[in-house]
C-alpha positions as CSV (number, residue, x, y, z in Angstrom):
1,X,-41.1,-95.1,-55.3
2,X,-39.1,-93.2,-57.7
3,X,-41.6,-90.4,-57.6
4,X,-41.5,-90.4,-53.8
5,X,-37.8,-90.1,-53.6
6,X,-37.9,-87.4,-56.2
7,X,-40.4,-85.5,-54.1
8,X,-38.4,-86.0,-50.9
9,X,-35.3,-84.9,-52.6
10,X,-36.8,-81.6,-53.6
11,X,-35.1,-78.6,-51.9
12,X,-36.8,-77.0,-48.9
13,X,-38.8,-73.9,-49.4
14,X,-36.9,-70.6,-49.1
15,X,-38.8,-69.6,-46.0
16,X,-42.2,-69.0,-44.5
17,X,-44.5,-66.7,-46.2
18,X,-44.5,-64.3,-43.2
19,X,-40.7,-63.6,-43.4
20,X,-40.0,-59.9,-43.4
21,X,-38.4,-58.2,-46.3
22,X,-35.2,-56.1,-45.9
23,X,-37.1,-52.9,-46.5
24,X,-39.5,-53.6,-43.7
25,X,-36.6,-54.4,-41.3
26,X,-35.0,-51.0,-42.1
27,X,-38.3,-49.2,-41.5
28,X,-38.7,-50.9,-38.1
29,X,-35.1,-50.0,-37.1
30,X,-35.7,-46.4,-38.1
31,X,-38.8,-46.3,-36.0
32,X,-37.0,-47.7,-33.0
33,X,-34.2,-45.1,-33.4
34,X,-36.8,-42.3,-33.5
35,X,-38.5,-43.6,-30.4
36,X,-35.1,-43.7,-28.5
37,X,-34.3,-40.1,-29.6
38,X,-37.8,-38.9,-28.4
39,X,-37.2,-40.6,-25.1
40,X,-33.8,-39.0,-24.7
41,X,-35.3,-35.6,-25.5
42,X,-37.9,-36.0,-22.9
43,X,-35.3,-37.0,-20.2
44,X,-33.1,-34.1,-21.1
45,X,-36.0,-31.7,-20.8
46,X,-36.8,-32.9,-17.3
47,X,-33.2,-33.2,-15.9
48,X,-30.4,-30.8,-17.1
49,X,-27.2,-32.3,-18.2
50,X,-23.9,-31.8,-16.4
51,X,-22.8,-29.3,-19.0
52,X,-25.9,-27.2,-18.5
53,X,-25.3,-27.3,-14.7
54,X,-21.7,-26.2,-15.1
55,X,-22.8,-23.3,-17.3
56,X,-25.3,-22.2,-14.7
57,X,-22.7,-22.4,-12.0
58,X,-20.3,-20.3,-14.1
59,X,-23.0,-17.7,-14.8
60,X,-23.7,-17.5,-11.0
61,X,-20.0,-17.0,-10.2
62,X,-19.6,-14.3,-12.8
63,X,-22.3,-12.1,-11.3
64,X,-20.6,-8.8,-10.3
65,X,-20.4,-7.8,-6.7
66,X,-22.4,-4.7,-5.7
67,X,-20.5,-1.4,-6.3
68,X,-19.7,0.7,-3.2
69,X,-21.5,3.6,-4.9
70,X,-24.7,1.5,-4.9
71,X,-24.8,1.1,-1.1
72,X,-22.8,-2.1,-0.8
73,X,-19.8,-0.6,0.9
74,X,-19.0,-2.3,4.2
75,X,-16.2,0.1,5.2
76,X,-16.3,1.2,8.8
77,X,-16.7,4.9,9.6
78,X,-13.1,5.1,10.7
79,X,-11.8,3.7,7.4
80,X,-14.0,6.1,5.4
81,X,-12.7,9.0,7.5
82,X,-9.1,7.9,6.9
83,X,-9.6,7.6,3.2
84,X,-11.6,10.8,2.8
85,X,-10.2,13.1,0.1
86,X,-8.4,16.2,1.2
87,X,-7.2,19.1,-1.0
88,X,-3.7,17.9,-1.2
89,X,-1.5,17.9,-4.4
90,X,-0.4,14.8,-6.2
91,X,3.1,15.3,-4.8
92,X,3.8,16.6,-1.3
93,X,7.2,18.1,-2.3
94,X,7.3,21.8,-1.5
95,X,4.0,21.3,0.3
96,X,5.1,19.6,3.5
97,X,8.4,18.4,4.8
98,X,9.0,15.4,7.0
99,X,10.3,17.5,10.0
100,X,7.2,19.7,10.0
101,X,4.8,16.8,9.8
102,X,6.6,15.0,12.7
103,X,6.6,18.3,14.7
104,X,2.8,18.0,14.9
105,X,3.3,15.5,17.7
106,X,4.4,18.4,20.0
107,X,2.8,21.5,18.4
108,X,-0.8,21.8,17.3
109,X,0.0,24.4,14.6
110,X,1.2,23.4,11.2
111,X,3.7,25.8,9.6
112,X,5.4,24.6,6.4
113,X,5.7,27.1,3.7
114,X,8.3,27.1,1.0
115,X,9.5,30.4,-0.5
116,X,9.6,30.7,-4.2
117,X,13.4,30.4,-4.5
118,X,14.2,28.2,-1.6
119,X,14.6,24.4,-1.2
120,X,13.9,24.7,2.6
121,X,10.7,25.7,4.3
122,X,10.6,28.8,6.5
123,X,10.5,26.8,9.7
124,X,13.6,24.7,8.9
125,X,15.4,27.8,7.7
126,X,14.6,29.6,10.9
127,X,15.8,26.7,13.1
128,X,18.8,26.1,10.8
129,X,17.8,22.4,10.4
130,X,17.7,20.0,7.5
131,X,14.5,20.1,5.5
132,X,13.8,16.6,4.4
133,X,11.1,15.6,1.9
134,X,8.6,13.0,2.8
135,X,9.8,9.6,1.7
136,X,7.7,7.5,-0.7
137,X,6.9,4.7,1.9
138,X,5.4,7.3,4.3
139,X,3.4,9.3,1.7
140,X,0.0,7.7,2.6
141,X,0.7,8.1,6.4
142,X,1.7,11.7,6.0
143,X,-1.5,12.4,3.9
144,X,-3.6,10.9,6.7
145,X,-1.9,13.1,9.3
146,X,-2.4,16.2,7.1
147,X,-6.1,15.2,6.6
148,X,-6.6,14.9,10.4
149,X,-4.8,18.2,10.9
150,X,-7.1,19.9,8.5
151,X,-10.2,18.5,10.3
152,X,-8.7,19.5,13.6
153,X,-8.3,23.1,12.4
154,X,-11.8,23.2,11.1
155,X,-13.5,21.2,13.9
156,X,-15.9,22.3,16.6
157,X,-14.7,22.9,20.1
158,X,-16.3,19.7,21.3
159,X,-14.2,17.7,18.8
160,X,-10.9,19.4,19.2
161,X,-9.5,17.2,21.9
162,X,-10.2,13.9,20.2
163,X,-8.8,15.1,16.8
164,X,-5.7,16.5,18.5
165,X,-5.0,13.2,20.2
166,X,-5.4,11.4,16.9
167,X,-3.0,13.8,15.2
168,X,-0.4,13.3,18.0
169,X,-0.7,9.5,17.8
170,X,-0.3,9.5,14.0
171,X,2.7,11.8,14.1
172,X,4.4,9.7,16.7
173,X,3.7,6.6,14.7
174,X,5.2,8.3,11.6
175,X,8.4,9.1,13.6
176,X,8.8,5.5,14.7
177,X,8.2,4.1,11.2
178,X,10.7,6.5,9.6
179,X,13.3,5.6,12.3
180,X,12.7,1.8,11.7
181,X,12.9,2.2,8.0
182,X,16.2,4.1,8.3
183,X,17.6,1.3,10.3
184,X,16.5,-1.4,7.9
185,X,17.6,0.4,4.8
186,X,21.3,-0.1,3.8
187,X,23.4,3.0,3.6
188,X,24.5,4.1,0.1
189,X,28.0,5.3,-0.7
190,X,26.7,8.9,-0.9
191,X,25.0,8.7,2.5
192,X,28.2,7.3,4.0
193,X,30.3,10.1,2.5
194,X,27.9,12.7,3.8
195,X,27.9,11.2,7.2
196,X,31.7,11.3,7.2
197,X,31.7,14.9,6.1
198,X,29.2,15.8,8.8
199,X,31.4,14.1,11.4
200,X,34.4,15.9,10.2
201,X,32.6,19.2,10.4
202,X,31.6,18.5,13.9
203,X,35.2,17.6,14.8
204,X,36.4,20.8,13.2
205,X,33.9,22.8,15.2
206,X,34.9,21.2,18.4
207,X,38.6,21.8,17.7
208,X,37.8,25.5,17.1
209,X,36.0,25.7,20.4
210,X,38.8,24.0,22.2
211,X,41.4,26.4,20.6
212,X,39.3,29.4,21.6
213,X,39.1,28.2,25.2
214,X,42.8,27.6,25.3
215,X,43.5,31.0,24.0
216,X,41.2,32.6,26.6
217,X,42.9,30.6,29.4
218,X,46.3,31.7,28.1
219,X,45.3,35.3,28.0
220,X,44.0,35.1,31.6
221,X,47.1,33.5,32.8
222,X,49.3,36.1,31.0
223,X,47.2,38.9,32.6
224,X,47.6,37.3,36.1
225,X,51.4,37.0,35.6
226,X,51.7,40.6,34.7
227,X,49.7,41.7,37.7
228,X,51.9,39.5,40.0
229,X,55.0,41.0,38.5
230,X,53.8,44.5,39.0
231,X,52.8,43.7,42.6
232,X,56.2,42.2,43.2
233,X,58.1,45.2,41.8
234,X,56.1,47.5,44.0
235,X,56.9,45.6,47.1
236,X,60.6,45.6,46.4
237,X,60.7,49.3,46.0
238,X,59.1,49.8,49.3
């Protein structure tokens, strides 16, 4: 009995013989991790990730648009004609004044030449009118009118009528835009002073004309009175 109890009290065995060692467990874990990595690589090769899709979208959006010089220009013939280059200087000062450009609405000929030592063109000097430069806001419109005028002067007889109508319409539109801009733009102190001086000059001119008329009327009345006196003296003698 004592032997039996001693055998029953013996400690249990540490484990079955087929229990895996820690090194074997590590190897199996490594193999499973490798299998998972291989599966993920296969999935990524079949379906691109979101980051790859976004890169592709960005690459598509960054493709440059076709250049107008390569045949991708969608401008209409009228826009190309309006933007066609003309032999005009960088600045229209002393090349064309506002009055002469606006005058194209009524006259087909363009005459605006500046003498070497004059701030006024020949036409404005001849008409004794103010020679105003083309304002900055109307520079593009004036260049378009001058371009049409050049084409009108160099056009064939069959195209003269159409080009002349376009020049007249553009010159009239320029007149309206200049007038509207002058109404919207606030007057400066210099412009107000100049307007007052011009008004005073006009008043002085009117006063001179009135004085001249009064003097002529007075001279006529004096002459009539002398004739009447002479006629009266002659009758008394008779």
